[in-house]
C-alpha positions in Angstrom: 0.2 0.1 0.0 0.9 3.5 -1.0 2.0 6.4 1.6 -0.6 8.9 1.0 1.1 11.6 3.4 2.4 13.8 0.3 -0.7 14.0 -1.7 -2.8 14.6 1.4 -0.3 17.4 2.7 -0.4 18.6 -1.1 -4.3 18.7 -1.2 -4.4 20.4 2.2 -2.0 23.1 1.2 -4.2 23.7 -2.0 -7.1 23.8 -0.2 -5.7 26.2 2.6 -4.1 28.3 0.0 -7.4 28.6 -1.8 -9.4 29.5 1.0 -7.0 32.1 2.2 -6.8 33.6 -1.5 -10.2 34.2 -2.2 -11.9 34.5 1.1 -14.3 37.8 1.1 -12.6 40.6 2.8 -15.0 42.7 5.3 -15.4 45.4 2.6 -15.5 44.1 -0.6 -15.6 47.0 -3.3 -14.6 47.4 -6.9 -11.1 48.7 -5.5 -10.6 45.4 -4.0 -11.6 43.5 -7.0 -9.1 45.6 -9.1 -6.3 44.9 -6.3 -7.1 41.1 -6.8 -7.3 41.3 -10.6 -3.8 42.9 -10.5 -2.3 40.8 -8.0 -3.6 37.4 -10.1 -2.3 38.9 -13.1 1.0 39.5 -11.3 1.2 36.1 -10.1 0.7 34.5 -13.2 3.6 36.5 -14.7 5.8 35.5 -12.1 4.9 31.8 -12.0 5.7 31.6 -15.9 9.0 33.4 -15.1 9.8 30.7 -12.7 8.6 28.3 -15.0 10.9 29.5 -17.8 13.7 29.8 -15.7 13.4 26.2 -14.5 13.3 24.9 -17.7 16.5 26.5 -18.9 18.2 25.6 -15.7 16.7 22.2 -14.0 17.2 19.0 -15.5 16.1 15.4 -14.9 14.2 14.5 -11.8 15.2 17.6 -10.1 12.7 19.3 -12.9 9.9 17.1 -11.6 10.4 18.7 -8.0 10.4 22.2 -9.3 7.1 21.7 -11.0 5.8 20.4 -7.7 6.8 23.7 -5.9 5.9 25.7 -8.9 2.3 24.3 -8.5 2.0 26.5 -5.2 3.9 29.5 -6.6 0.7 31.1 -8.2 -1.2 31.1 -5.1 1.5 32.0 -2.6 2.5 34.9 -5.0 -1.1 36.2 -5.3 -1.6 35.8 -1.6 1.6 38.0 -0.9 0.9 40.4 -3.6 -2.5 41.0 -2.8 -2.2 41.4 0.7 0.8 43.8 0.2 -1.3 45.9 -2.2 -4.1 46.1 0.4 -1.8 47.0 2.9 -0.3 49.8 0.7 -4.1 51.1 -0.4 -5.1 51.2 3.4 -2.0 53.1 4.4 -2.3 55.6 1.6 -5.8 55.9 2.6 -5.1 56.5 6.3 -2.5 59.4 5.4 -4.9 61.4 3.3 
């Protein structure tokens, strides 16, 4: 019988990151939607840059390891970028 620890950990991480990334904010307006879209677009660009670099620099079975980690890059970069944009936006509003 196979050990399913890696698969369950991956599924749990995907589910958790999706819940964090797309949970509704307390104030969900057009600006939040724009920030969300900008962060998602930025994370897709970052993901494909990482993929292109990996295709040029990593070979053999190590490439599979890079691809496994690259699955999470989109959500991780999206969460980081969205939170940073949201923080910057709220600080801008507070200083006005």
